[in-house]
C-alpha positions, 0 to 999 in steps of 0.5 A: 754057458750062454753063447752068442755070435760075439760074446759068451756069458759064463760063471765068474771064476776066481781067475776073473777077480783081477778084471773085477778088481780093475773095473770096480776101481775104474772111476769112469766105469763106476760113475757110469754104473751109478749107485753108491758113490765110488770108492777104492776096493781092495783085492781082498774085499773082492775075494771075500765078496766072491767067496760069499756069493756062492751062498746067495741064491737070490743072485746069479753072476756072469762074466762077459767074454769076447775075443778070449777075454773078460770085457764085463760082468752081468747078472741077476739079483733079487730073484723072486721065484713066486712073483717070477721077476728079478733085477738085472745089471750089466757093466762093460768095462773094456772101453774098446767094446763100448758102443759096438753092440757087445753089451746089447748081445749080452743083454739079449742072452741074459733076457733069453736066459731069464725067460726061457731057462728060469721061467721068469715073467718080468726083468727090470733094471734101473739106470741113471737118467744121463746114461744114454748109451745104456738106455739106448741098448736097453730100449733096443732089447725091448725094455720100456720105461716104467718109472722114475725115481727123482733125485735118487742117486748122488753121482758125479757131483749131483743128484740124478734121477734113476729110471726104472725099465722093465721087460715082460716075457710076453713082450720078449716072446712077441718081439722074438717071434716077429724077428724070426718071421722077418728073417724068414721073409728075407730068406735069412731064417 
């Protein structure tokens, strides 16, 4: 379990599948997430995917918990232990938690997990060009734009660019050291 000030990242449990089912059938959440065109998913399909996920060592999934309830999910996929990188994904589906820093805190916990506990060197993600709230959160954590896949995803009635963003271990370590030094200088650390 990874604990922050307001969120906890923990294993996805069978009890979380109702929340996952609701979020994957929420059109607004699915459109913001990009990727495949949204479509209804049955509870049985969610359960089957959950059962298969325990066999897949190339990904790790977390439930994001705040105030005693699941507010989203995040995780790593395409983990490459040789090149020491992975792809990254996050979704906050509880609207009351949007734009209030919960996603950013979950991102910071997951990045720290990648670099400190998994010994990865680079994490990356892709985000749709018009998802400015997510892009702001990624930039605030230290991700930088690495490239753009033009007209990559059909989303919400049109083709959109996917923006690839990445973060290197040395960038995260340098940023974290700078924040610790600023905290000490201000008497907070």
